[in-house]
Backbone as numpy.savetxt, mean C-alpha at the origin, in Angstrom:
# Nx Ny Nz CAx CAy CAz Cx Cy Cz
-2.77 -13.26 -15.34 -3.75 -11.97 -15.33 -2.93 -10.61 -15.39
-3.47 -9.42 -15.84 -2.66 -8.22 -15.63 -2.82 -7.76 -14.43
-1.99 -6.87 -14.08 -2.06 -6.05 -12.82 -3.14 -5.49 -12.40
-3.67 -4.85 -13.39 -5.19 -3.92 -13.05 -6.20 -4.90 -13.02
-6.17 -6.05 -13.64 -7.17 -7.27 -13.18 -7.13 -7.63 -11.96
-5.78 -8.10 -11.49 -5.35 -8.59 -10.06 -6.01 -7.57 -9.16
-5.55 -6.32 -9.33 -6.06 -5.17 -8.41 -7.57 -5.15 -8.29
-8.43 -5.32 -9.30 -9.86 -5.64 -9.29 -10.16 -6.69 -8.44
-9.47 -7.83 -8.85 -9.98 -8.97 -8.02 -9.47 -8.92 -6.62
-8.68 -8.12 -6.25 -8.43 -7.97 -4.97 -9.57 -7.24 -4.18
-10.16 -6.42 -4.87 -11.20 -5.62 -4.30 -12.50 -6.54 -3.97
-12.46 -7.66 -4.92 -13.68 -8.57 -4.48 -13.15 -9.67 -3.65
-12.12 -10.16 -3.72 -11.46 -11.45 -2.72 -9.99 -11.11 -2.51
-9.59 -10.41 -1.48 -8.18 -10.23 -1.22 -7.21 -11.12 -0.96
-7.99 -12.53 -0.89 -7.27 -13.45 -0.53 -6.45 -14.35 -2.01
-7.28 -14.11 -3.08 -6.97 -14.57 -4.24 -5.70 -14.35 -4.94
-5.48 -12.93 -5.17 -4.24 -12.37 -5.65 -2.85 -12.92 -5.03
-3.17 -12.65 -3.59 -2.15 -12.81 -2.65 -1.61 -14.45 -2.96
-2.78 -15.32 -2.84 -2.55 -16.54 -2.84 -1.83 -17.29 -4.17
-1.97 -16.56 -5.25 -1.44 -16.88 -6.69 -0.13 -16.29 -6.47
0.17 -15.11 -5.97 1.55 -14.60 -5.67 2.30 -15.52 -4.94
1.82 -15.80 -3.91 2.72 -16.79 -2.77 2.84 -18.00 -3.52
2.12 -18.56 -4.14 2.05 -20.18 -4.87 3.45 -20.02 -5.79
3.67 -18.72 -6.39 4.68 -18.90 -7.29 6.07 -18.93 -6.68
6.22 -18.95 -5.35 7.26 -19.09 -4.77 7.98 -17.72 -4.39
9.20 -17.65 -3.54 9.66 -16.24 -3.24 10.34 -15.75 -4.42
9.87 -14.64 -4.85 10.78 -13.76 -5.69 10.78 -12.31 -5.14
12.14 -12.12 -4.95 12.15 -10.80 -4.15 12.15 -9.61 -5.41
12.51 -9.96 -6.82 12.25 -8.98 -7.88 10.82 -8.57 -7.91
9.92 -9.60 -7.81 8.50 -9.29 -8.01 8.16 -8.40 -6.81
8.68 -8.74 -5.48 7.95 -8.02 -4.42 8.50 -6.61 -4.65
9.76 -6.41 -4.77 10.35 -5.17 -4.93 9.57 -4.26 -6.08
9.28 -5.00 -7.08 8.50 -4.17 -8.03 7.19 -3.79 -7.74
6.51 -4.66 -7.13 5.18 -4.53 -6.33 5.08 -3.28 -5.63
6.20 -3.18 -4.50 6.42 -2.17 -3.74 6.60 -0.76 -4.27
7.59 -0.80 -5.38 8.18 0.46 -5.95 6.72 0.97 -6.86
5.90 0.17 -7.43 4.80 0.51 -8.12 3.70 1.18 -7.53
3.46 0.68 -6.02 2.82 1.28 -5.02 3.37 2.64 -4.62
4.63 2.66 -4.25 5.27 3.97 -3.93 5.02 5.12 -4.91
5.07 4.87 -6.31 5.14 5.68 -7.54 3.76 6.08 -7.38
2.66 5.11 -7.31 1.27 5.67 -7.35 1.01 6.45 -6.06
1.52 6.16 -4.85 1.08 6.85 -3.70 1.72 8.55 -3.81
2.73 8.58 -4.52 3.52 9.79 -4.79 2.23 10.66 -5.70
1.93 10.03 -7.02 1.01 10.73 -7.64 -0.46 10.89 -6.96
-0.48 10.07 -6.01 -2.14 10.35 -5.37 -1.85 11.73 -4.57
-0.73 11.77 -3.81 -0.37 13.07 -3.05 -0.34 14.45 -3.82
0.13 14.27 -5.27 0.23 15.56 -6.02 -0.89 16.57 -5.88
-2.03 16.20 -6.10 -3.15 17.27 -5.98 -3.26 17.92 -4.62
-3.08 17.47 -3.50 -3.00 17.88 -2.21 -1.88 18.89 -2.00
-0.77 18.34 -2.58 0.61 19.08 -2.50 0.25 20.46 -3.33
-0.07 20.31 -4.22 -0.36 21.45 -5.10 -1.43 22.53 -4.62
-2.28 21.90 -3.80 -3.29 22.92 -3.22 -2.66 23.37 -2.01
-1.90 22.82 -1.28 -1.22 23.30 -0.09 -0.17 24.24 -0.79
0.35 24.19 -1.71 1.49 25.25 -2.21 0.88 26.40 -2.68
-0.35 26.24 -3.19 -1.26 27.19 -3.74 -1.90 28.31 -2.44
-2.16 27.60 -1.47 -2.44 28.04 -0.31 -1.61 28.78 0.66
-0.32 28.18 0.94 0.70 28.64 1.59 2.05 28.62 0.55
2.28 29.66 -0.10 3.51 29.92 -0.97 4.80 29.92 -0.43
4.98 29.72 0.98 6.20 29.91 1.62 7.12 28.50 1.22
6.58 27.44 0.94 7.06 26.21 0.73 6.49 25.92 -0.68
7.47 26.31 -1.89 7.06 25.98 -3.02 6.60 24.52 -3.55
5.74 24.34 -4.57 5.29 23.27 -4.99 6.57 21.91 -5.23
7.50 22.82 -5.73 8.74 21.65 -6.24 9.34 21.28 -4.97
9.37 21.98 -3.88 10.03 21.36 -2.76 9.24 20.39 -1.94
8.03 20.66 -2.14 6.95 19.80 -1.78 6.72 18.38 -2.27
6.88 18.34 -3.75 6.91 17.41 -4.63 8.19 16.34 -4.29
9.08 17.25 -4.34 10.72 16.66 -4.08 10.81 15.78 -2.68
10.39 16.48 -1.57 10.50 15.83 -0.24 9.39 14.44 -0.32
8.31 14.63 -0.89 7.35 13.59 -0.85 8.01 12.39 -1.72
8.55 12.78 -2.99 9.21 11.68 -3.80 10.27 10.97 -3.09
11.01 11.79 -2.35 12.22 11.09 -1.75 11.64 10.31 -0.70
10.34 10.73 0.03 10.00 9.73 1.14 9.20 8.48 0.56
8.57 8.62 -0.56 8.01 7.66 -1.04 8.88 6.55 -1.57
10.14 7.04 -2.40 10.90 6.09 -3.08 11.88 5.43 -2.30
12.16 6.32 -0.92 13.30 5.82 -0.27 13.18 5.33 1.26
12.24 6.04 1.71 11.79 5.72 3.23 10.70 4.78 3.42
9.71 4.90 2.22 8.49 3.91 2.42 9.08 2.48 2.28
9.94 2.28 1.11 10.39 0.98 1.21 11.19 0.45 2.40
11.95 1.15 3.24 12.63 0.71 4.25 11.60 0.39 5.26
10.83 1.48 5.48 9.74 1.16 6.55 8.65 -0.09 6.04
8.38 -0.39 4.84 7.61 -1.52 4.39 8.35 -2.79 4.69
9.75 -2.78 4.59 10.20 -4.22 4.77 10.50 -4.48 6.14
10.57 -3.21 6.78 10.58 -3.43 8.20 9.33 -3.85 8.82
8.28 -3.37 8.53 6.83 -3.88 8.99 6.60 -5.30 8.41
7.12 -5.49 7.37 6.96 -6.99 6.72 7.41 -8.02 7.84
8.85 -7.55 8.08 9.58 -8.64 8.86 8.97 -8.74 10.35
8.45 -7.55 11.03 7.57 -7.66 12.25 6.41 -8.48 11.99
5.45 -8.20 10.95 4.48 -9.17 10.72 5.00 -10.55 10.70
5.97 -10.90 10.02 6.39 -12.42 9.86 6.85 -12.84 11.24
7.59 -12.05 12.02 7.81 -12.66 13.36 6.88 -12.78 14.25
5.74 -11.72 14.15 4.49 -11.97 15.12 3.71 -13.25 14.65
3.66 -13.52 13.58 2.79 -14.49 12.71 3.47 -15.94 13.12
4.82 -16.08 13.16 5.48 -17.17 13.40 5.36 -17.21 14.93
5.47 -16.27 15.74 5.32 -16.51 17.29 3.94 -17.06 17.54
2.97 -16.57 17.03 1.65 -16.99 17.46 1.33 -18.62 16.74
2.23 -19.15 15.88 2.04 -20.46 15.48 1.77 -20.57 14.12
1.77 -19.41 13.26 1.33 -19.67 11.75 2.51 -20.02 11.08
2.45 -20.94 10.04 3.52 -21.37 9.35 3.81 -20.62 7.90
4.68 -20.03 7.53 4.61 -19.27 6.38 6.11 -18.64 6.19
6.48 -17.99 5.25 7.98 -17.51 4.96 7.74 -16.02 4.97
8.95 -15.49 5.26 8.77 -14.08 5.35 8.45 -13.43 3.96
8.88 -13.98 2.86 8.45 -13.54 1.41 6.78 -13.40 1.37
6.18 -14.33 2.15 4.74 -14.15 2.04 4.16 -12.94 2.78
5.02 -12.57 3.96 4.31 -11.31 4.54 4.83 -10.25 3.70
5.98 -10.14 3.15 6.20 -9.28 2.08 5.41 -9.06 1.04
4.67 -9.98 0.43 4.03 -10.10 -0.79 2.54 -9.58 -0.31
2.06 -10.03 0.88 0.81 -9.56 1.35 1.05 -8.16 1.88
1.79 -7.61 2.23 1.90 -6.27 2.60 1.99 -5.18 1.44
2.91 -5.73 0.41 3.13 -4.92 -0.85 2.12 -4.90 -1.44
1.51 -6.18 -1.66 0.32 -6.26 -2.70 -0.89 -5.40 -2.04
-0.94 -5.35 -0.83 -2.00 -4.42 0.02 -2.02 -3.06 -0.61
-0.66 -2.74 -0.45 -0.45 -1.23 -0.86 -0.73 -0.73 -2.39
-0.43 -1.86 -3.08 -0.45 -1.62 -4.62 -1.99 -1.72 -4.99
-2.81 -2.73 -4.37 -4.21 -2.77 -4.44 -5.06 -1.69 -3.92
-4.57 -0.87 -3.18 -5.22 0.17 -2.42 -4.97 1.39 -3.41
-4.23 1.49 -4.45 -3.90 2.64 -5.14 -5.00 3.41 -5.89
-6.20 2.48 -6.11 -7.39 3.30 -6.66 -8.12 4.35 -5.71
-8.14 3.72 -4.58 -8.76 4.44 -3.39 -7.78 5.52 -3.09
-6.45 5.31 -3.08 -5.64 6.38 -2.65 -5.63 7.52 -3.61
-5.87 7.11 -5.01 -5.86 8.21 -5.97 -7.06 9.02 -5.85
-8.17 8.09 -5.51 -9.56 8.94 -5.39 -9.38 9.90 -4.13
-8.73 9.47 -3.11 -8.74 10.28 -1.74 -7.75 11.54 -2.11
-6.64 11.36 -2.88 -5.77 12.48 -3.25 -6.29 13.48 -4.05
-7.29 12.93 -5.04 -8.01 13.92 -5.95 -8.92 14.63 -5.12
-9.59 13.94 -4.44 -10.94 14.83 -3.29 -9.84 15.59 -2.45
-8.93 15.33 -1.87 -8.22 16.30 -1.00 -7.81 17.51 -1.61
-7.33 17.16 -3.07 -6.70 18.38 -3.78 -7.84 19.27 -4.19
-9.08 18.78 -4.28 -10.04 19.58 -4.86 -10.90 20.25 -3.61
-10.99 19.72 -2.49 -11.75 20.37 -1.59 -11.19 20.45 -0.35
-9.97 19.91 -0.19 -9.00 20.11 1.08 -9.33 19.17 2.11
-8.77 19.63 3.45 -9.06 18.58 4.51 -10.45 18.85 5.15
-11.59 18.24 4.47 -12.81 18.40 4.88 -13.37 16.94 5.68
-14.46 17.01 6.30 -14.83 15.87 7.22 -15.28 14.83 6.32
-15.70 14.91 5.11 -15.96 13.83 3.97 -14.60 13.16 3.57
-13.41 14.07 3.36 -12.11 13.62 2.92 -11.60 12.71 4.30
-11.87 13.21 5.17 -11.46 12.26 6.48 -11.96 11.17 6.61
-13.37 11.16 6.35 -14.10 9.90 6.40 -13.70 8.76 5.23
-13.23 9.41 3.96 -12.78 8.77 3.00 -11.58 8.22 3.50
-10.80 8.80 4.19 -9.45 8.32 4.54 -9.50 7.24 5.35
-10.33 7.22 6.35 -10.72 6.22 7.31 -11.10 5.04 6.52
-11.91 5.15 5.67 -12.27 4.09 4.72 -11.38 3.21 3.79
-10.47 4.23 3.45 -9.11 3.61 2.82 -8.36 2.81 3.71
-8.13 3.45 4.73 -7.31 2.61 5.77 -8.01 1.41 6.33
-9.25 1.30 6.44 -10.18 0.15 6.92 -9.80 -0.92 5.39
-9.92 -0.48 4.21 -9.80 -1.37 3.23 -8.19 -1.86 3.25
-7.34 -1.07 3.51 -5.99 -1.57 3.74 -5.76 -2.71 4.70
-6.38 -2.62 5.78 -6.44 -3.46 6.83 -6.95 -4.70 6.56
-7.96 -4.55 5.77 -8.70 -5.75 5.49 -7.99 -6.45 4.32
-7.12 -5.95 3.32 -6.48 -6.39 2.22 -5.41 -7.28 2.98
-4.78 -6.61 4.03 -3.54 -6.99 4.63 -3.90 -8.30 5.58
-5.08 -8.12 6.18 -5.39 -9.13 6.93 -5.78 -10.45 6.15
-6.44 -10.38 5.20 -6.89 -11.51 4.43 -5.57 -12.17 3.51
-4.51 -11.14 3.15 -3.46 -11.55 2.47 -2.55 -12.48 3.40
-2.31 -11.97 4.72 -1.63 -12.65 5.61 -2.18 -13.81 5.89
-3.43 -13.95 6.22 -4.08 -15.18 6.44 -3.78 -16.41 5.32
-3.86 -15.66 3.94 -3.37 -16.71 2.89 -2.06 -17.19 2.73
-1.13 -16.09 3.25 0.34 -16.49 3.01 0.71 -17.15 4.23
0.07 -17.14 5.57 0.54 -17.90 6.53 -0.74 -18.76 7.04
-0.96 -19.87 6.68 -1.86 -20.84 6.97 -1.82 -21.28 8.46
-2.92 -21.68 9.18 -2.81 -22.25 10.36 -1.88 -23.50 10.46
-0.93 -23.67 11.44 -0.25 -25.05 11.97 -1.03 -25.96 12.22
-0.93 -27.25 11.52 -1.60 -28.40 12.10 -0.83 -29.63 12.68
């Protein structure tokens, strides 16, 4: 399946795409590509709200805002994501689940990538209307979707030990 078809499939059943990715075995190149694609889309999603903020407060120009956000998304986010995936792996192993660290990475990174349509919508809404109550509610819904994707992905990557 194409990546966009897999993202749509994730919104219907988060366990399916993660199960297919985990079944192919540990592939670090694929994990990193998924994470970097998610990071680029997160950067694009932030651009409208950064443009709005630069127009409201010109003390920090748009170029500076975009630069620091790009740095954070492409360099800091991957480090944090790998660290969080390791912590998730250790916790799941400690509670008796069987699985590999690559499964935790795939579940986390795919959750971030599959969330990209919602993040793009949230970024567009924030860029158009600012930080209103509706945009905050949308942000909570996006976070809930991320947690749902992650929980279902980890349940697939880490089956119960028998």
